[in-house]
C-alpha positions in Angstrom: 204.3 -194.2 220.5 203.9 -195.1 216.9 200.9 -197.0 218.3 199.5 -194.1 220.0 200.0 -192.1 216.7 198.0 -194.6 214.6 195.3 -194.9 217.2 194.8 -191.3 216.7 195.2 -191.2 213.2 192.5 -193.8 213.2 190.3 -191.5 215.6 190.4 -188.4 213.4 190.1 -190.5 209.9 186.5 -192.3 211.7 185.6 -188.9 213.0 186.0 -187.2 209.4 184.3 -190.2 208.0 181.0 -189.9 210.7 181.0 -186.4 209.9 181.0 -186.4 206.2 178.4 -189.3 206.5 176.2 -186.9 208.5 176.8 -183.9 206.2 175.9 -186.1 203.1 172.7 -187.8 205.1 171.5 -184.7 205.9 172.3 -183.3 202.1 170.3 -186.0 200.3 167.6 -186.0 203.4 167.1 -182.1 202.6 167.1 -182.7 198.9 164.7 -185.5 199.3 162.4 -183.2 201.5 162.6 -180.4 198.6 161.8 -183.0 195.8 158.7 -184.0 198.0 158.0 -180.4 198.7 158.0 -179.9 194.6 156.1 -182.7 193.6 153.3 -181.7 196.4 153.4 -178.2 194.9 152.7 -179.4 191.5 150.2 -181.7 192.8 148.4 -178.7 194.1 148.8 -176.7 191.2 147.7 -179.4 189.0 144.5 -179.4 191.2 143.8 -175.7 191.2 144.1 -175.8 187.7 141.9 -178.8 187.1 139.4 -177.0 189.1 139.7 -173.5 187.3 139.3 -175.6 184.0 136.2 -177.3 185.0 135.0 -173.6 186.2 135.7 -172.2 182.8 134.3 -174.6 181.1 130.9 -174.1 183.0 131.2 -170.4 182.4 131.6 -171.3 178.6 128.7 -173.8 178.8 126.3 -170.7 180.2 128.1 -168.2 177.5 126.8 -170.5 175.0 123.3 -170.6 176.1 123.4 -166.7 176.4 125.0 -166.4 172.7 122.2 -168.8 171.2 119.3 -166.5 173.1 120.9 -163.4 171.4 121.7 -164.9 167.9 118.1 -166.2 167.8 116.6 -162.8 168.7 119.4 -161.2 165.9 118.2 -163.4 163.0 114.6 -162.3 164.1 115.5 -158.9 164.3 117.3 -158.7 160.6 115.6 -161.8 158.8 119.0 -163.4 158.2 121.7 -165.8 159.9 124.3 -163.4 162.1 127.7 -162.8 160.8 128.7 -164.3 164.5 127.8 -167.8 163.9 130.8 -169.2 162.1 133.3 -167.5 164.3 131.4 -169.0 167.3 131.0 -171.9 165.5 134.8 -172.5 165.4 135.1 -171.6 169.0 133.0 -174.5 169.9 135.0 -176.9 167.8 138.2 -176.0 169.7 136.5 -175.7 173.2 135.1 -179.2 172.7 138.3 -180.5 171.8 139.8 -179.0 175.0 137.1 -180.5 177.1 137.5 -184.3 175.7 141.1 -184.0 176.0 143.2 -185.0 179.4 146.3 -183.2 180.2 149.2 -185.4 181.0 151.2 -183.0 183.0 151.0 -179.7 184.9 152.3 -177.7 181.6 150.0 -179.5 179.1 147.0 -178.6 181.7 148.1 -175.1 181.9 148.0 -174.4 178.5 144.5 -175.9 178.0 143.3 -173.6 180.8 144.7 -170.8 179.1 143.3 -171.7 175.7 139.6 -172.0 177.5 140.4 -168.8 179.1 141.2 -167.0 175.6 138.1 -168.4 174.2 136.0 -167.0 177.0 137.4 -163.8 176.4 136.5 -163.8 172.7 132.9 -165.4 173.6 132.0 -162.5 176.0 133.4 -160.0 173.2 130.9 -161.3 170.4 128.0 -161.3 172.9 128.5 -158.0 174.2 128.8 -156.9 170.2 125.6 -158.9 169.5 123.8 -157.2 172.4 124.9 -153.7 171.1 123.5 -154.9 167.7 120.6 -156.0 168.7 119.7 -153.0 170.7 120.7 -151.1 167.6 118.1 -153.1 165.6 115.6 -152.9 168.0 115.6 -149.3 168.1 115.7 -149.2 164.3 112.6 -151.4 164.1 110.9 -148.9 166.8 112.0 -146.2 164.1 110.8 -147.9 161.1 107.2 -148.7 163.2 107.0 -145.1 163.8 107.9 -144.0 160.6 105.3 -146.3 159.0 102.6 -144.8 161.5 103.6 -141.8 159.9 103.3 -142.5 156.4 100.1 -144.2 157.1 98.6 -141.0 158.5 99.8 -139.3 155.6 98.6 -141.7 152.9 95.5 -139.8 152.3 97.6 -136.5 151.2 99.8 -138.2 149.2 96.9 -140.7 147.6 96.9 -139.1 144.2 100.4 -138.7 143.8 101.2 -142.3 144.8 98.5 -143.5 142.5 100.2 -142.2 139.5 103.8 -143.5 140.6 102.3 -146.9 141.2 100.8 -146.7 137.7 104.3 -145.9 136.0 105.6 -148.7 138.2 103.5 -151.5 137.2 103.5 -150.5 133.4 107.4 -150.5 133.4 107.0 -154.2 135.0 104.6 -155.4 132.4 106.6 -153.9 129.6 110.1 -155.0 130.8 110.2 -157.4 133.7 112.7 -160.2 133.5 110.9 -163.7 133.7 114.0 -165.4 134.9 115.5 -163.6 137.9 114.8 -160.1 139.7 115.9 -158.0 142.2 114.5 -157.8 145.7 115.1 -156.0 149.3 115.5 -152.7 147.7 116.9 -149.9 150.1 117.3 -146.4 148.6 118.9 -143.6 150.8 119.9 -139.9 149.8 122.8 -138.4 151.3 123.5 -134.7 151.5 127.4 -133.4 151.7 128.0 -133.6 155.3 126.9 -137.7 154.9 124.0 -137.5 156.8 121.2 -139.1 155.4 118.3 -136.9 154.5 114.9 -137.0 152.5 114.9 -133.3 151.9 115.2 -132.5 148.2 117.3 -129.0 148.8 119.8 -131.0 150.5 120.0 -134.3 148.1 123.4 -134.7 146.7 124.0 -138.4 146.5 121.7 -141.2 146.0 122.7 -144.8 147.1 120.6 -148.0 145.8 121.1 -151.5 147.2 119.6 -154.7 146.3 119.5 -158.2 146.2 119.8 -160.8 143.5 118.8 -164.0 144.4 118.8 -167.6 142.6 120.2 -166.3 139.5 119.7 -169.3 137.0 123.4 -170.7 135.7 123.0 -169.3 132.5 123.2 -165.8 133.5 126.1 -165.9 136.2 129.1 -164.5 135.5 130.0 -161.1 133.7 127.2 -159.0 133.3 126.0 -155.3 132.7 123.4 -153.4 135.2 122.0 -150.3 134.4 120.4 -147.6 136.8 117.6 -145.6 135.2 116.2 -142.8 137.5 112.9 -141.0 136.3 110.2 -138.7 137.6 106.7 -139.7 138.5 105.9 -138.8 134.7 108.7 -141.1 133.4 111.1 -138.4 132.3 114.7 -139.4 133.1 116.8 -136.9 135.6 119.2 -134.8 133.8 122.7 -136.3 134.3 126.1 -135.4 132.4 126.9 -138.9 130.7 123.6 -140.5 130.1 124.0 -144.3 128.7 121.1 -145.0 125.6 120.9 -148.7 125.8 118.4 -151.2 124.4 117.5 -154.5 126.7 115.7 -157.4 125.3 112.7 -158.2 127.7 110.1 -161.2 127.3 108.0 -158.9 125.6 110.3 -157.6 123.1 113.2 -154.9 122.8 113.1 -151.8 124.9 115.2 -148.5 124.9 116.4 -146.9 128.2 118.3 -143.8 129.2 120.4 -145.0 132.2 122.1 -142.6 134.4 124.6 -145.3 135.2 126.2 -148.7 134.0 127.8 -151.1 136.1 130.1 -154.1 134.9 129.6 -157.0 137.6 130.1 -160.8 137.7 126.7 -162.2 139.0 126.5 -165.3 141.0 123.9 -167.3 142.6 122.9 -164.8 145.4 124.6 -161.2 146.2 124.0 -158.0 147.6 124.9 -155.1 145.1 124.6 -151.3 145.1 124.9 -148.0 143.1 126.2 -144.7 144.4 125.3 -141.7 142.0 126.0 -138.3 142.6 123.7 -135.8 141.1 124.9 -133.1 138.5 122.0 -131.0 140.0 120.1 -131.1 143.1 116.8 -132.7 142.7 113.3 -131.2 142.9 110.6 -132.0 145.3 108.4 -134.9 143.8 108.3 -138.7 143.4 111.0 -140.5 141.8 111.3 -144.0 140.5 114.8 -146.2 140.6 114.5 -148.9 138.1 117.5 -151.6 137.7 118.0 -153.5 134.5 120.1 -155.9 132.9 120.4 -156.9 129.5 117.5 -159.2 129.5 115.0 -156.7 131.0 113.8 -155.1 134.3 115.3 -157.1 137.5 113.3 -154.4 139.7 112.2 -150.8 140.6 111.5 -148.8 143.5 110.4 -145.1 144.0 111.1 -142.5 146.8 109.9 -139.2 147.7 111.5 -136.0 148.0 109.8 -133.4 150.2 
């Protein structure tokens, strides 16, 4: 009886061990299969991301060519380096760094693809903005060309008035022009109360004058005073509540001026400066001269006409 009981017990133990071995075997087999599936899935994702990275890199190369063409057109239209150049240069450095580096794992590759996708989106945004700016500049150039043709047609009618104005400007420059540096690229705009540009005398409320100072000698850089003088075609200063009388020391000697506005600036080698002047009274129709002085003489002058 005891021997039969022992045999039965041994049989049960063996059966249990066999079942346990089968369960453990199935568990480890299933786990290895899961690991293999995960590893295969990661390999597939890695391959997909590599393909996506290569595709984005090709798209970025195409965007770089498009941007280069648009930048050349933009600089031709406005005559200066576009403000997007520095932004794109920084993006190109980041893109080249990503292109030249190999991702060691799936997470690193996923991060590279995300960075390239971000750079691509920013590139596309810059190109879209530049396209719009180029379109605006082309239209502006066409408008200016049309205005130029119109002005040519009116040249004979205004010849007598312009001749008198030109003589006044020539006389001012001959007497007071600084021999050291000068203002260029004058832009004179008139604005009415509702902020729309106008050249009609009865609506003129505010004058905006901008100009460039380039290649300013070292000894003249730093704090300076600039004077804006507005005169009619006869050389008479326009009326203002607080005129400023000053003496500038031109190469030909001291010259007295009556300025409508004085502005303290800090001159650098190159800068774009501007004056904004609100009229005390509306200007009458006619020709006017805007002159910009510093203590060393006249920097430059420009004329405008109110019809």
